[in-house]
Structures are given as C-alpha cells and as structure tokens.
C-alpha positions in Angstrom: 60.8 -32.0 42.1 62.3 -34.5 39.6 63.0 -32.6 36.4 62.8 -36.0 34.7 59.1 -36.1 35.4 58.7 -32.7 33.7 60.6 -34.1 30.7 58.2 -37.0 30.6 55.2 -34.7 30.5 56.8 -32.7 27.7 57.6 -35.9 25.9 53.9 -36.7 26.0 53.0 -33.3 24.7 55.5 -33.6 21.8 53.7 -36.7 20.6 50.3 -35.0 20.6 48.9 -34.0 17.2 49.4 -30.1 17.1 45.9 -29.8 15.6 44.4 -31.2 18.8 46.1 -28.3 20.7 45.2 -25.7 18.1 42.0 -24.4 19.7 42.0 -21.0 21.4 41.7 -22.4 24.9 44.6 -24.8 24.5 46.9 -22.2 22.9 46.2 -19.7 25.8 46.6 -22.5 28.3 50.0 -23.6 26.8 51.2 -20.0 26.8 50.2 -19.6 30.4 52.1 -22.7 31.4 55.1 -21.6 29.3 55.2 -18.4 31.3 55.0 -20.3 34.6 57.9 -22.6 33.5 59.9 -19.6 32.4 59.5 -18.1 35.9 60.5 -21.4 37.5 63.6 -21.6 35.3 64.5 -18.0 36.2 64.3 -18.7 39.9 66.4 -21.8 39.5 69.0 -19.9 37.6 69.0 -17.4 40.5 69.6 -20.1 43.1 72.3 -21.6 40.9 74.0 -18.2 40.7 73.8 -17.7 44.5 75.1 -21.1 45.3 78.2 -20.6 43.1 77.8 -24.1 41.8 79.4 -22.9 38.6 82.7 -21.9 40.3 84.4 -25.4 40.4 84.3 -25.6 36.6 86.6 -22.6 36.4 83.9 -20.3 34.9 84.2 -16.8 36.2 80.4 -16.2 36.4 77.1 -18.0 36.1 76.6 -16.3 32.8 79.9 -17.7 31.4 79.0 -21.2 32.6 75.5 -21.1 31.1 76.8 -19.7 27.8 79.3 -22.6 27.5 77.0 -25.4 28.8 73.7 -24.5 27.3 75.1 -23.2 24.0 72.6 -20.3 24.2 73.7 -16.8 23.1 75.6 -15.0 25.9 73.0 -12.2 25.8 70.2 -14.6 26.6 72.2 -16.2 29.5 73.1 -12.7 30.9 69.4 -11.8 30.7 68.4 -14.9 32.7 71.0 -14.3 35.4 70.2 -10.6 35.7 66.4 -11.2 35.7 66.8 -13.8 38.5 68.9 -11.4 40.6 66.3 -8.6 40.2 63.3 -10.7 41.3 64.1 -10.2 44.9 62.8 -6.6 44.7 59.5 -7.7 43.0 57.4 -10.0 45.2 54.1 -9.2 43.5 55.6 -9.5 40.1 57.2 -12.8 40.9 54.0 -14.2 42.2 52.0 -13.1 39.1 54.7 -14.6 36.9 54.6 -17.9 38.7 50.9 -17.9 38.3 51.2 -17.5 34.5 49.6 -14.0 34.5 52.8 -12.3 33.3 55.7 -13.0 31.0 59.4 -12.1 31.1 58.8 -8.9 29.1 56.4 -7.6 31.8 58.9 -8.5 34.5 61.8 -6.6 32.7 59.7 -3.5 32.2 58.4 -3.4 35.7 61.9 -3.7 37.1 63.3 -1.2 34.6 61.4 1.7 36.2 62.8 0.9 39.7 65.8 3.0 40.7 67.0 5.0 43.7 64.6 7.8 43.0 61.6 5.6 42.5 62.3 2.9 45.0 59.8 3.9 47.6 57.0 4.6 45.1 57.8 1.4 43.3 57.5 -0.7 46.4 54.2 1.0 47.3 52.7 0.7 43.7 54.2 -2.6 42.5 50.9 -4.5 43.0 49.1 -1.7 41.0 51.6 -2.0 38.1 51.2 -5.8 38.1 47.4 -5.4 38.1 47.7 -3.2 35.0 49.9 -5.7 33.3 47.5 -8.5 33.9 44.4 -6.6 32.7 45.5 -4.8 29.6 47.3 -5.4 26.4 51.1 -5.1 26.5 51.2 -1.7 24.7 48.6 -0.3 27.0 50.5 -1.5 30.0 53.7 0.1 28.7 51.9 3.4 28.3 50.6 3.2 31.9 54.1 2.3 33.1 55.6 5.3 31.4 53.0 7.6 32.9 53.7 6.1 36.3 57.4 6.7 35.9 56.8 10.3 35.0 54.8 10.8 38.2 57.3 9.0 40.3 60.4 10.6 38.8 59.4 13.7 36.8 62.9 15.2 36.8 64.5 11.9 35.9 62.2 11.2 33.0 62.6 14.8 31.6 66.4 14.4 31.8 66.1 11.0 30.1 64.0 12.5 27.3 66.6 15.3 26.8 69.4 12.7 26.6 67.4 10.8 24.0 67.0 13.9 22.0 70.7 14.8 22.3 71.6 11.4 20.9 69.9 12.2 17.6 72.0 11.3 14.6 71.8 10.8 10.9 74.2 9.7 8.2 73.9 9.1 4.5 77.0 7.8 2.6 77.7 6.8 -0.9 79.2 3.3 -1.4 81.6 2.1 -4.0 78.8 1.1 -6.4 77.3 4.6 -6.3 74.3 3.6 -4.1 73.5 5.4 -0.9 73.1 3.9 2.5 72.0 5.6 5.7 70.7 5.5 9.2 68.4 7.8 11.2 68.2 8.0 15.0 65.6 10.5 16.4 63.8 11.1 19.7 60.1 10.0 19.8 58.6 13.4 18.8 61.0 14.2 16.0 60.8 10.6 14.8 57.0 10.8 14.7 57.2 14.0 12.6 59.4 12.2 10.0 57.5 8.9 10.1 54.1 10.4 9.7 55.1 12.4 6.6 56.9 9.3 5.2 53.8 7.2 5.7 51.5 9.8 4.1 53.7 9.9 1.0 54.1 6.2 0.9 50.3 5.8 1.1 49.9 8.1 -1.9 52.4 6.0 -3.8 50.6 2.8 -2.9 47.3 4.2 -4.1 49.0 5.2 -7.4 50.5 1.8 -7.8 47.2 0.1 -7.0 45.4 2.3 -9.6 48.0 1.5 -12.2 47.9 -2.2 -11.6 44.1 -2.2 -11.6 44.0 -0.5 -15.0 46.7 -2.8 -16.4 45.0 -6.0 -15.1 41.4 -5.0 -15.4 40.7 -6.3 -11.8 41.8 -5.8 -8.3 45.5 -6.6 -8.1 47.3 -8.7 -5.5 50.1 -7.0 -3.5 52.7 -8.9 -5.5 51.3 -7.5 -8.8 52.0 -3.9 -7.9 54.8 -2.1 -9.7 56.8 -1.5 -6.5 57.4 -3.4 -3.4 56.8 -1.8 0.0 60.5 -1.2 0.5 60.8 0.5 -2.9 57.9 2.8 -2.1 59.4 3.8 1.2 62.7 4.6 -0.5 60.8 6.6 -3.2 58.9 8.4 -0.4 62.2 9.6 1.1 63.2 11.0 -2.3 59.8 12.6 -2.7 60.2 14.3 0.7 63.5 15.8 -0.3 62.1 16.8 -3.7 59.1 18.5 -2.2 61.3 20.3 0.4 63.5 21.7 -2.4 60.4 22.9 -4.3 58.7 24.4 -1.3 57.4 27.9 -2.2 59.2 30.8 -0.4 57.2 32.0 2.6 55.1 28.8 2.8 53.9 27.9 6.3 55.1 24.6 7.6 52.5 22.3 9.2 52.1 23.0 12.9 51.8 20.2 15.5 48.4 19.8 17.1 48.4 19.7 20.9 45.1 18.5 22.4 44.5 19.5 26.0 42.2 17.0 27.7 40.1 18.6 30.4 38.5 16.1 32.8 40.1 13.1 31.1 42.5 12.5 34.0 39.6 12.4 36.5 38.0 9.4 34.8 40.8 7.6 32.9 44.1 8.7 34.4 47.1 10.7 33.3 47.6 11.2 29.5 50.6 12.8 27.8 51.4 10.9 24.6 51.7 11.2 20.9 48.9 10.2 18.5 50.7 6.9 17.9 50.4 6.1 21.6 54.0 6.8 22.6 54.2 8.4 26.0 56.3 11.6 26.2 57.2 13.9 29.0 55.5 17.3 29.3 58.9 19.0 29.2 59.7 17.5 25.8 56.8 19.4 24.3 57.9 22.9 25.4 60.1 23.5 22.4 57.2 22.9 20.0 54.6 25.2 21.8 55.6 28.4 19.9 54.5 26.9 16.5 51.8 24.5 17.7 48.1 24.6 17.3 46.2 23.9 20.5 42.7 22.5 20.9 40.7 21.9 24.1 38.7 18.7 24.6 36.4 18.6 27.6 35.4 15.1 28.9 32.5 14.3 31.1 32.0 11.1 33.1 30.9 9.2 30.0 33.9 10.3 27.9 31.8 12.6 25.7 33.3 15.6 24.0 30.8 17.1 21.5 27.6 16.0 19.6 26.6 16.4 16.0 23.5 14.3 15.6 22.1 15.6 12.3 24.8 14.8 9.8 25.3 11.5 7.8 29.1 11.2 8.1 31.3 11.7 11.1 33.2 14.8 10.3 34.7 17.8 12.0 34.3 18.0 15.8 32.2 14.8 16.0 34.8 12.7 14.3 37.5 14.4 16.4 35.6 13.5 19.5 35.6 9.8 18.5 39.3 9.9 17.7 40.2 11.4 21.1 37.9 9.0 23.0 38.8 5.7 21.2 42.4 6.5 20.1 42.5 3.2 18.2 40.4 0.7 16.4 37.5 -0.4 18.6 37.9 -4.0 17.7 39.2 -6.0 20.7 42.0 -7.6 18.7 43.3 -4.5 16.9 45.7 -1.7 17.8 45.4 0.4 14.6 45.8 4.1 15.4 42.7 6.3 15.2 44.1 8.5 12.3 44.3 5.3 10.2 40.7 4.3 11.0 37.2 5.1 9.8 34.4 6.5 11.9 31.6 4.0 11.9 28.0 3.9 13.1 27.3 1.2 15.6 23.6 1.2 14.6 23.6 2.0 10.9 22.5 5.4 9.7 20.1 3.6 7.3 18.5 1.8 10.2 17.9 5.1 12.2 21.3 5.3 13.9 22.3 8.8 14.8 25.7 10.4 14.0 26.6 10.8 17.7 29.4 9.9 19.9 27.2 7.3 21.6 26.5 5.6 18.2 30.0 6.0 16.8 33.3 4.2 17.0 36.6 4.1 15.2 37.3 1.0 13.1 40.2 0.2 10.8 39.4 -0.5 7.2 39.9 -4.3 7.7 37.4 -4.5 10.7 35.0 -2.1 9.0 34.9 -4.3 5.9 34.7 -7.4 8.2 31.7 -6.0 9.9 30.0 -5.2 6.6 30.7 -8.7 5.2 29.2 -10.3 8.3 26.1 -8.1 8.0 25.6 -9.2 4.4 25.9 -12.9 5.2 
C-alpha cells in the first residue's frame, strides 16, 4: 500500500466543500472511515515497535521516537504504542475496529477488563462484548462492561471499589487574597450523594434567578441575562449546603437512600446493579448503606411491566415510579437525560383517550417533551 495514494485521496477530500459532506450519511460514513484508519495506524505502530526500526536513531523506545518525530504529546504516543501491543489479545475487537464498527475508546475499555483473573472469561466472551459495543450507545456499553467485569471477577471488583473509597479526599484552603479553593475526590456512591444535593439546590437557585430576571425584564430571559452564571450558582449551592447543615434541627432524620430490588428484571434484560445516574456499582459497596436505606421491590414480567394505574390524569406514585424503573432515561433515541430529571408523558394524549398506564407512558426530558408538543401544534 502506497501511503502517498492515501494522501492524495485525503487531499481530494480537503478540497471538497464541507457543506457537501454535512449530511447525516456523510458524517457517519466519514467517522466510520476515520475509525478504520485509526485501527490501521495502530497496527502499523505495533509493527514499527516490534521491528525496532526506531532503535538506530538512538531512541530508547518507540514511544520516545514517535514523541520526537511526530511532535505529538508523549501521552498520545504512549497510548498508541500500548494499544497496538494489546491488540494481540483481542482478535474480535481488532476485526470490528478495522471494519469501522468500533473506536479506540471501545478498544481501550474492552482491553482494560482483561487481567489474569478474567483472562479465560474474556477470551470466551470477547465477541459478546464487541457485539454490545456495536449495538448500543457508549454509556450503555460501559454499563454492560462493568456488569460483565463484576460477574467475571467479583472479588476483584469489590476490592477495586473499596480502594476507590479509601482514596476519598477533600481539601479547602484559603489563598493569599482571602479566597478559598478546594478539591473533592469521592467514590461513586458518596459522590452521587453530594452531587444530587448540589444539583437540587443549584436548580432551586436557577429557578429563583429566572423568576427575578423575568420580573425585571417583563419577558422570558436569556441565560446570559440571569443574575448569576452557572458557576456562581454552583458555588452558592455549596455555601447553601453548609448553611443548611449548620441550621439542621436537632434530632432531624437525614434522607435515606432508596434501594430498588428488581425481581424478574435479570431474566429479561440482564444483570442490574447501578445508581440512578447509571453508574455501575458492586453489590458489596452497598452494604454499608443498608442499615439506613429504604428498600422497595419492583416485579418485572416479560413486558417490563411493574404496576398499573389507569384512571388518573397524571403519572404519579407507583405508576410514575414504574416508568422510571423501566425507562431509566429519556425515551428519545438521541438523549441520555436521567429519569429523575424527566417528565412522565402520554404516548397517546390523555385528551385523545390515552390511558395513564405503563403501556401508554414514557419518560421524556423537558426539551424533548416540548419538542413533541411543538411538532404536534405545527
């Protein structure tokens, strides 16, 4: 293969008006070819490393040679060399990458769960992992991969979860100008506890800012017309958290985590042990929270149903909860907004005779719910 011929083809593409390549089919086609080319480059780097063609230059490693000659960051060059070396363990992954079905991020994640304890299972299930990567969105693929790792190496994943928790750290220091700076490092569960409360307070501050600006302007404001920026609201939310904690009444009961036990879900959909935000956690990491947790039971049948409430106008209570547990995110194909930040919507409108049932319900984020209503009015 003459690389010069490839350069000529790319030269031709460079001269093409971007607008003529801006349709959905062309964009996806270009991305697919980009992934294929990235796979070819990675294999070439691997062959270059194996041949030691870099040694006569005096470089100590292929990474050192690439860093000097390509002028790319050393981290990028090390990733290329390392990824090339690891491809030998991943025949199905390599084939899918060369076909353009996967990207480098998929390859790295699939290889990352292969170790001495999972080697046999990984070799057996690699084609299944690749199939998951090619069929689902990246975040869904990551969740499935984490669940696979838990099944293949339960002790190792529990130990890793404990190590992550033990690395928790926080600091807040005052600088010379009197301002404070800090950092927070928490495990997935503790981090979610903090992030959810921070988001709740930040949302209330946003609504207050919006109402103030609307009253001041006499119209719906733009984001730039609000009294505070998003960063300022987040900072104020942290202060509000501390203030409310200090003012907490004696004997008040702290909010309890809610654990939902899915009965029958695994039979139809597969293993599920994750937080509401979709982050997969190990069963062992939940144990320390059980004493204070609320626990609910959700029974799934073959259609993914949980409960029915057909006579009410709005999705509330158990009916809404059933939609949340079933959909777990916005039902729109191009959205990943979490269920707890979505609205329960009738597929067939209630005014048109649609029932308030699981079969006629779905979770939609506010944007896609508004979009649906706008299209209906057009």
